[in-house]
BALOBA-1460 file (C-alpha; in Angstrom, 3 decimals):
// residues 278
<rec num="1" residu="m" x="249.231" y="38.067" z="229.810"/>
<rec num="2" residu="e" x="249.269" y="41.534" z="228.309"/>
<rec num="3" residu="k" x="246.762" y="42.060" z="225.512"/>
<rec num="4" residu="y" x="247.738" y="43.524" z="222.139"/>
<rec num="5" residu="s" x="245.941" y="44.541" z="218.968"/>
<rec num="6" residu="a" x="246.834" y="44.272" z="215.295"/>
<rec num="7" residu="l" x="245.620" y="45.465" z="211.905"/>
<rec num="8" residu="i" x="245.994" y="43.479" z="208.674"/>
<rec num="9" residu="v" x="246.118" y="45.584" z="205.498"/>
<rec num="10" residu="e" x="245.602" y="43.228" z="202.559"/>
<rec num="11" residu="d" x="243.336" y="43.724" z="199.536"/>
<rec num="12" residu="v" x="242.633" y="40.025" z="198.884"/>
<rec num="13" residu="k" x="239.953" y="38.942" z="201.361"/>
<rec num="14" residu="e" x="240.950" y="35.263" z="201.358"/>
<rec num="15" residu="t" x="244.602" y="36.149" z="202.038"/>
<rec num="16" residu="s" x="243.618" y="38.606" z="204.770"/>
<rec num="17" residu="d" x="241.432" y="35.976" z="206.444"/>
<rec num="18" residu="y" x="244.284" y="33.441" z="206.234"/>
<rec num="19" residu="i" x="246.758" y="35.855" z="207.880"/>
<rec num="20" residu="c" x="244.165" y="36.659" z="210.528"/>
<rec num="21" residu="r" x="243.682" y="32.964" z="211.350"/>
<rec num="22" residu="r" x="247.436" y="32.306" z="211.584"/>
<rec num="23" residu="v" x="248.078" y="35.309" z="213.829"/>
<rec num="24" residu="s" x="245.098" y="34.426" z="216.045"/>
<rec num="25" residu="l" x="246.237" y="30.803" z="216.390"/>
<rec num="26" residu="l" x="249.989" y="31.324" z="216.781"/>
<rec num="27" residu="c" x="250.106" y="34.653" z="218.684"/>
<rec num="28" residu="p" x="247.595" y="34.374" z="221.565"/>
<rec num="29" residu="s" x="248.752" y="37.646" z="223.128"/>
<rec num="30" residu="i" x="247.154" y="39.502" z="220.195"/>
<rec num="31" residu="k" x="243.531" y="39.579" z="221.295"/>
<rec num="32" residu="k" x="242.102" y="42.029" z="218.758"/>
<rec num="33" residu="i" x="242.706" y="41.764" z="214.992"/>
<rec num="34" residu="d" x="241.112" y="44.201" z="212.531"/>
<rec num="35" residu="q" x="241.256" y="43.908" z="208.749"/>
<rec num="36" residu="a" x="241.415" y="46.593" z="206.057"/>
<rec num="37" residu="l" x="240.951" y="45.763" z="202.379"/>
<rec num="38" residu="t" x="241.872" y="49.236" z="201.064"/>
<rec num="39" residu="l" x="244.451" y="51.886" z="201.898"/>
<rec num="40" residu="s" x="241.787" y="54.454" z="202.766"/>
<rec num="41" residu="e" x="240.067" y="52.008" z="205.110"/>
<rec num="42" residu="a" x="243.415" y="51.287" z="206.766"/>
<rec num="43" residu="e" x="244.107" y="55.010" z="207.182"/>
<rec num="44" residu="d" x="240.716" y="55.548" z="208.866"/>
<rec num="45" residu="l" x="241.192" y="52.594" z="211.212"/>
<rec num="46" residu="i" x="244.705" y="53.668" z="212.223"/>
<rec num="47" residu="e" x="243.590" y="57.216" z="212.958"/>
<rec num="48" residu="s" x="240.673" y="56.044" z="215.124"/>
<rec num="49" residu="n" x="242.327" y="53.090" z="216.911"/>
<rec num="50" residu="r" x="245.596" y="52.230" z="218.597"/>
<rec num="51" residu="y" x="247.365" y="49.189" z="217.171"/>
<rec num="52" residu="d" x="250.519" y="47.538" z="218.436"/>
<rec num="53" residu="i" x="251.313" y="45.888" z="215.076"/>
<rec num="54" residu="v" x="250.187" y="46.621" z="211.523"/>
<rec num="55" residu="f" x="250.725" y="43.936" z="208.885"/>
<rec num="56" residu="l" x="251.122" y="45.626" z="205.496"/>
<rec num="57" residu="d" x="250.835" y="44.001" z="202.098"/>
<rec num="58" residu="i" x="253.260" y="45.965" z="199.927"/>
<rec num="59" residu="r" x="251.181" y="46.097" z="196.750"/>
<rec num="60" residu="m" x="247.527" y="47.138" z="196.949"/>
<rec num="61" residu="q" x="244.985" y="47.793" z="194.195"/>
<rec num="62" residu="a" x="245.005" y="51.576" z="194.669"/>
<rec num="63" residu="g" x="248.744" y="51.969" z="195.306"/>
<rec num="64" residu="t" x="251.294" y="50.622" z="197.755"/>
<rec num="65" residu="s" x="251.552" y="50.532" z="201.516"/>
<rec num="66" residu="f" x="254.338" y="53.115" z="201.196"/>
<rec num="67" residu="d" x="251.694" y="55.602" z="200.017"/>
<rec num="68" residu="l" x="249.770" y="54.914" z="203.216"/>
<rec num="69" residu="l" x="252.877" y="55.287" z="205.373"/>
<rec num="70" residu="k" x="253.736" y="58.596" z="203.696"/>
<rec num="71" residu="r" x="250.333" y="60.042" z="204.615"/>
<rec num="72" residu="l" x="250.495" y="58.696" z="208.165"/>
<rec num="73" residu="s" x="254.065" y="59.934" z="208.590"/>
<rec num="74" residu="d" x="253.076" y="63.441" z="207.464"/>
<rec num="75" residu="k" x="250.375" y="63.378" z="210.150"/>
<rec num="76" residu="g" x="252.796" y="62.022" z="212.760"/>
<rec num="77" residu="v" x="250.467" y="59.176" z="213.739"/>
<rec num="78" residu="i" x="252.776" y="56.186" z="213.303"/>
<rec num="79" residu="n" x="252.868" y="54.679" z="216.790"/>
<rec num="80" residu="f" x="252.790" y="51.003" z="215.839"/>
<rec num="81" residu="e" x="255.290" y="48.381" z="214.739"/>
<rec num="82" residu="i" x="255.198" y="47.336" z="211.081"/>
<rec num="83" residu="i" x="255.547" y="43.878" z="209.560"/>
<rec num="84" residu="f" x="255.501" y="43.879" z="205.767"/>
<rec num="85" residu="i" x="253.960" y="40.972" z="203.869"/>
<rec num="86" residu="t" x="255.763" y="40.623" z="200.556"/>
<rec num="87" residu="g" x="255.746" y="38.397" z="197.499"/>
<rec num="88" residu="e" x="258.817" y="36.900" z="195.872"/>
<rec num="89" residu="s" x="258.300" y="39.231" z="192.889"/>
<rec num="90" residu="d" x="258.828" y="42.431" z="194.862"/>
<rec num="91" residu="k" x="261.898" y="44.279" z="193.670"/>
<rec num="92" residu="e" x="265.193" y="43.880" z="195.473"/>
<rec num="93" residu="h" x="265.502" y="47.644" z="196.102"/>
<rec num="94" residu="i" x="262.232" y="47.489" z="198.071"/>
<rec num="95" residu="l" x="263.562" y="44.773" z="200.344"/>
<rec num="96" residu="r" x="266.879" y="46.622" z="200.767"/>
<rec num="97" residu="a" x="264.944" y="49.739" z="201.787"/>
<rec num="98" residu="i" x="262.982" y="47.743" z="204.356"/>
<rec num="99" residu="k" x="266.187" y="46.205" z="205.721"/>
<rec num="100" residu="y" x="267.892" y="49.612" z="205.947"/>
<rec num="101" residu="s" x="265.015" y="50.785" z="208.136"/>
<rec num="102" residu="a" x="265.246" y="47.683" z="210.351"/>
<rec num="103" residu="i" x="261.596" y="46.819" z="209.670"/>
<rec num="104" residu="d" x="260.549" y="43.166" z="209.537"/>
<rec num="105" residu="f" x="259.078" y="41.513" z="206.459"/>
<rec num="106" residu="l" x="257.605" y="38.099" z="205.759"/>
<rec num="107" residu="y" x="257.259" y="36.263" z="202.467"/>
<rec num="108" residu="k" x="254.008" y="34.805" z="201.205"/>
<rec num="109" residu="p" x="252.983" y="32.127" z="201.960"/>
<rec num="110" residu="l" x="253.653" y="32.768" z="205.626"/>
<rec num="111" residu="d" x="256.009" y="30.504" z="207.522"/>
<rec num="112" residu="d" x="254.574" y="29.883" z="211.002"/>
<rec num="113" residu="g" x="257.941" y="30.057" z="212.773"/>
<rec num="114" residu="e" x="258.979" y="33.278" z="211.047"/>
<rec num="115" residu="l" x="255.575" y="34.824" z="211.779"/>
<rec num="116" residu="v" x="255.879" y="34.107" z="215.500"/>
<rec num="117" residu="m" x="259.447" y="35.479" z="215.637"/>
<rec num="118" residu="a" x="258.483" y="38.649" z="213.766"/>
<rec num="119" residu="v" x="255.527" y="39.279" z="216.072"/>
<rec num="120" residu="n" x="257.641" y="38.670" z="219.185"/>
<rec num="121" residu="r" x="260.334" y="41.062" z="217.925"/>
<rec num="122" residu="a" x="257.725" y="43.705" z="217.193"/>
<rec num="123" residu="l" x="256.129" y="43.431" z="220.629"/>
<rec num="124" residu="d" x="259.542" y="43.529" z="222.341"/>
<rec num="125" residu="k" x="260.617" y="46.766" z="220.691"/>
<rec num="126" residu="r" x="257.328" y="48.636" z="220.247"/>
<rec num="127" residu="e" x="257.829" y="50.967" z="223.234"/>
<rec num="128" residu="s" x="261.478" y="51.847" z="222.689"/>
<rec num="129" residu="q" x="261.576" y="53.326" z="219.182"/>
<rec num="130" residu="d" x="260.943" y="56.593" z="217.385"/>
<rec num="131" residu="l" x="258.734" y="54.899" z="214.830"/>
<rec num="132" residu="n" x="258.020" y="58.034" z="212.802"/>
<rec num="133" residu="n" x="261.748" y="58.545" z="212.154"/>
<rec num="134" residu="q" x="262.163" y="54.870" z="211.311"/>
<rec num="135" residu="v" x="259.442" y="55.154" z="208.657"/>
<rec num="136" residu="k" x="260.878" y="58.425" z="207.337"/>
<rec num="137" residu="l" x="264.158" y="56.600" z="206.719"/>
<rec num="138" residu="l" x="262.245" y="53.898" z="204.844"/>
<rec num="139" residu="l" x="260.379" y="56.443" z="202.706"/>
<rec num="140" residu="q" x="263.625" y="58.245" z="201.927"/>
<rec num="141" residu="r" x="265.046" y="54.947" z="200.700"/>
<rec num="142" residu="m" x="261.963" y="54.312" z="198.589"/>
<rec num="143" residu="d" x="262.112" y="57.690" z="196.832"/>
<rec num="144" residu="e" x="263.615" y="56.532" z="193.526"/>
<rec num="145" residu="r" x="263.780" y="60.123" z="192.293"/>
<rec num="146" residu="s" x="266.377" y="60.924" z="194.929"/>
<rec num="147" residu="t" x="270.006" y="60.568" z="193.857"/>
<rec num="148" residu="v" x="271.300" y="61.206" z="197.368"/>
<rec num="149" residu="k" x="272.284" y="58.071" z="199.258"/>
<rec num="150" residu="p" x="270.978" y="57.893" z="202.841"/>
<rec num="151" residu="d" x="273.827" y="58.582" z="205.239"/>
<rec num="152" residu="k" x="272.555" y="56.351" z="208.057"/>
<rec num="153" residu="i" x="271.798" y="52.698" z="208.640"/>
<rec num="154" residu="t" x="269.608" y="51.262" z="211.398"/>
<rec num="155" residu="v" x="271.050" y="48.355" z="213.393"/>
<rec num="156" residu="h" x="269.372" y="45.937" z="215.813"/>
<rec num="157" residu="l" x="270.735" y="45.935" z="219.375"/>
<rec num="158" residu="h" x="269.704" y="43.775" z="222.339"/>
<rec num="159" residu="s" x="266.132" y="43.688" z="223.681"/>
<rec num="160" residu="g" x="264.673" y="44.968" z="220.410"/>
<rec num="161" residu="i" x="266.441" y="48.346" z="220.623"/>
<rec num="162" residu="l" x="267.339" y="49.995" z="217.315"/>
<rec num="163" residu="q" x="270.162" y="52.468" z="216.760"/>
<rec num="164" residu="m" x="270.840" y="54.683" z="213.761"/>
<rec num="165" residu="i" x="274.512" y="54.914" z="212.761"/>
<rec num="166" residu="s" x="276.115" y="57.246" z="210.253"/>
<rec num="167" residu="v" x="277.622" y="55.131" z="207.473"/>
<rec num="168" residu="n" x="280.645" y="57.471" z="207.375"/>
<rec num="169" residu="e" x="281.363" y="56.631" z="211.030"/>
<rec num="170" residu="l" x="281.221" y="52.872" z="210.408"/>
<rec num="171" residu="k" x="284.719" y="51.452" z="209.786"/>
<rec num="172" residu="y" x="283.938" y="47.773" z="209.439"/>
<rec num="173" residu="i" x="281.555" y="45.003" z="210.478"/>
<rec num="174" residu="e" x="282.886" y="41.701" z="211.762"/>
<rec num="175" residu="a" x="280.978" y="38.423" z="211.956"/>
<rec num="176" residu="d" x="280.714" y="36.819" z="215.383"/>
<rec num="177" residu="g" x="278.541" y="33.736" z="215.015"/>
<rec num="178" residu="v" x="274.874" y="34.681" z="214.719"/>
<rec num="179" residu="v" x="275.601" y="38.303" z="215.705"/>
<rec num="180" residu="s" x="277.965" y="40.939" z="214.327"/>
<rec num="181" residu="k" x="280.329" y="43.511" z="215.812"/>
<rec num="182" residu="v" x="280.161" y="47.022" z="214.360"/>
<rec num="183" residu="h" x="283.445" y="48.930" z="214.704"/>
<rec num="184" residu="l" x="283.075" y="52.717" z="214.662"/>
<rec num="185" residu="k" x="285.489" y="55.529" z="213.852"/>
<rec num="186" residu="n" x="285.554" y="56.692" z="217.496"/>
<rec num="187" residu="g" x="286.842" y="53.278" z="218.625"/>
<rec num="188" residu="e" x="283.497" y="52.067" z="219.961"/>
<rec num="189" residu="t" x="282.378" y="48.519" z="219.157"/>
<rec num="190" residu="i" x="278.655" y="47.695" z="219.073"/>
<rec num="191" residu="t" x="277.235" y="44.173" z="219.071"/>
<rec num="192" residu="v" x="274.185" y="43.881" z="216.801"/>
<rec num="193" residu="n" x="271.675" y="41.038" z="216.725"/>
<rec num="194" residu="r" x="271.980" y="40.275" z="213.021"/>
<rec num="195" residu="n" x="274.569" y="38.220" z="211.164"/>
<rec num="196" residu="l" x="276.956" y="39.785" z="208.670"/>
<rec num="197" residu="g" x="274.971" y="38.543" z="205.682"/>
<rec num="198" residu="y" x="272.032" y="40.729" z="206.724"/>
<rec num="199" residu="y" x="274.058" y="43.893" z="206.083"/>
<rec num="200" residu="k" x="276.229" y="42.678" z="203.208"/>
<rec num="201" residu="d" x="274.058" y="43.583" z="200.216"/>
<rec num="202" residu="l" x="272.989" y="46.859" z="201.772"/>
<rec num="203" residu="l" x="276.486" y="48.185" z="202.282"/>
<rec num="204" residu="i" x="278.192" y="46.707" z="199.216"/>
<rec num="205" residu="l" x="275.495" y="47.793" z="196.759"/>
<rec num="206" residu="e" x="274.660" y="51.154" z="198.292"/>
<rec num="207" residu="h" x="277.940" y="52.293" z="199.836"/>
<rec num="208" residu="d" x="281.692" y="51.851" z="199.423"/>
<rec num="209" residu="f" x="282.099" y="48.680" z="201.475"/>
<rec num="210" residu="v" x="284.239" y="45.745" z="200.385"/>
<rec num="211" residu="p" x="284.421" y="42.203" z="201.813"/>
<rec num="212" residu="l" x="287.867" y="41.308" z="203.160"/>
<rec num="213" residu="s" x="286.724" y="37.743" z="203.843"/>
<rec num="214" residu="n" x="283.545" y="35.918" z="204.720"/>
<rec num="215" residu="s" x="283.718" y="37.501" z="208.172"/>
<rec num="216" residu="i" x="284.746" y="41.147" z="207.614"/>
<rec num="217" residu="l" x="283.076" y="43.925" z="205.618"/>
<rec num="218" residu="l" x="285.135" y="47.132" z="205.379"/>
<rec num="219" residu="n" x="284.286" y="50.725" z="204.505"/>
<rec num="220" residu="r" x="286.842" y="51.432" z="201.795"/>
<rec num="221" residu="e" x="287.134" y="55.061" z="202.921"/>
<rec num="222" residu="y" x="289.238" y="53.740" z="205.813"/>
<rec num="223" residu="i" x="291.784" y="51.933" z="203.628"/>
<rec num="224" residu="k" x="295.312" y="53.306" z="204.003"/>
<rec num="225" residu="r" x="297.333" y="50.608" z="202.235"/>
<rec num="226" residu="y" x="297.180" y="46.978" z="201.272"/>
<rec num="227" residu="n" x="300.032" y="44.449" z="201.315"/>
<rec num="228" residu="h" x="299.125" y="41.623" z="198.980"/>
<rec num="229" residu="q" x="302.132" y="39.518" z="200.012"/>
<rec num="230" residu="t" x="301.093" y="39.374" z="203.663"/>
<rec num="231" residu="l" x="297.355" y="39.662" z="202.919"/>
<rec num="232" residu="k" x="297.066" y="42.494" z="205.426"/>
<rec num="233" residu="i" x="295.204" y="45.761" z="205.010"/>
<rec num="234" residu="t" x="296.145" y="48.838" z="207.045"/>
<rec num="235" residu="l" x="293.403" y="51.263" z="208.049"/>
<rec num="236" residu="t" x="293.686" y="55.025" z="208.378"/>
<rec num="237" residu="d" x="294.121" y="54.600" z="212.149"/>
<rec num="238" residu="n" x="296.987" y="52.125" z="211.450"/>
<rec num="239" residu="a" x="294.985" y="49.119" z="212.643"/>
<rec num="240" residu="e" x="295.508" y="45.986" z="210.532"/>
<rec num="241" residu="l" x="292.939" y="43.502" z="209.294"/>
<rec num="242" residu="p" x="293.478" y="40.118" z="207.604"/>
<rec num="243" residu="v" x="292.327" y="39.544" z="204.023"/>
<rec num="244" residu="s" x="291.426" y="36.152" z="202.587"/>
<rec num="245" residu="r" x="293.391" y="35.001" z="199.538"/>
<rec num="246" residu="r" x="290.317" y="35.106" z="197.325"/>
<rec num="247" residu="r" x="289.265" y="38.578" z="198.470"/>
<rec num="248" residu="g" x="292.880" y="39.725" z="198.362"/>
<rec num="249" residu="k" x="293.019" y="39.209" z="194.623"/>
<rec num="250" residu="e" x="289.781" y="41.153" z="194.145"/>
<rec num="251" residu="l" x="291.024" y="43.912" z="196.444"/>
<rec num="252" residu="k" x="294.312" y="44.223" z="194.581"/>
<rec num="253" residu="e" x="292.470" y="44.598" z="191.277"/>
<rec num="254" residu="m" x="290.017" y="47.111" z="192.736"/>
<rec num="255" residu="l" x="292.727" y="49.299" z="194.262"/>
<rec num="256" residu="g" x="294.806" y="49.036" z="191.094"/>
<rec num="257" residu="e" x="291.862" y="50.224" z="189.008"/>
<rec num="258" residu="r" x="291.241" y="53.105" z="191.388"/>
<rec num="259" residu="q" x="294.911" y="54.124" z="191.315"/>
<rec num="260" residu="g" x="294.965" y="53.828" z="187.521"/>
<rec num="261" residu="l" x="291.872" y="55.985" z="187.180"/>
<rec num="262" residu="s" x="293.317" y="58.545" z="189.571"/>
<rec num="263" residu="g" x="296.504" y="58.677" z="187.506"/>
<rec num="264" residu="m" x="294.544" y="59.127" z="184.278"/>
<rec num="265" residu="i" x="292.590" y="62.021" z="185.809"/>
<rec num="266" residu="s" x="295.785" y="63.684" z="187.034"/>
<rec num="267" residu="t" x="297.376" y="63.357" z="183.594"/>
<rec num="268" residu="f" x="294.285" y="64.773" z="181.894"/>
<rec num="269" residu="m" x="294.121" y="67.729" z="184.284"/>
<rec num="270" residu="s" x="297.827" y="68.408" z="183.779"/>
<rec num="271" residu="i" x="297.468" y="68.463" z="179.962"/>
<rec num="272" residu="y" x="294.201" y="70.412" z="180.137"/>
<rec num="273" residu="g" x="295.726" y="72.926" z="182.556"/>
<rec num="274" residu="n" x="298.809" y="73.452" z="180.363"/>
<rec num="275" residu="n" x="296.629" y="73.968" z="177.282"/>
<rec num="276" residu="k" x="294.577" y="76.586" z="179.088"/>
<rec num="277" residu="k" x="297.709" y="78.536" z="179.977"/>
<rec num="278" residu="r" x="298.792" y="78.787" z="176.330"/>
């Protein structure tokens, strides 16, 4: 059995010891486990050792684990998989940022089954990723001062492989059991190892995606027309997708509001333009 090493970054000694015991008991392939109680101690350990996995408590006494990742990213020394340890009180935008970056997180108290799955996923994908770019995407998402929406989303493929996709190139996502199919502008379809619910909040709240049903999430930039009588929506490439009756009503109202707003703007510009000519 291949041997791996891990670092636990947690400022509460009792919690750190508990995580250490669970990882040691449930993940026998991890033979070496170090513990850091401060961000500076974690930074020193990471720079002087090679870890396969780093468990990061989000909130520390002297800052957050994102502060640590920013410093490590600037140095280009992130060559380990990350599993965040988070409390229920952590803000939703933090969890959305972590999801966007395709980084695992676990809630306190740890669930044994979820811990084992997260560790296995991390070990499967540790050699195949550009981890520095993955963390840069996370830090970009966490920069609340930025008003620019990230233009890419990271999706999980088979065998732990991650792929970054431009949101503008993503037409729609379709549920397919426990996985999803991502349909791209160029006609390519990618199967991702996450269900539709995993991406729903990310794309609806952060980008112009609308649910057509419980199984389809559409980028509204690709809407050409909608027929409410047949509950069919036509895309810009003339492909048609079905719309559920419930979502159809919401879609009709949304498109009506958009058309109404567009008409109001056109009227205003017409009046404003005529006044300027006088």
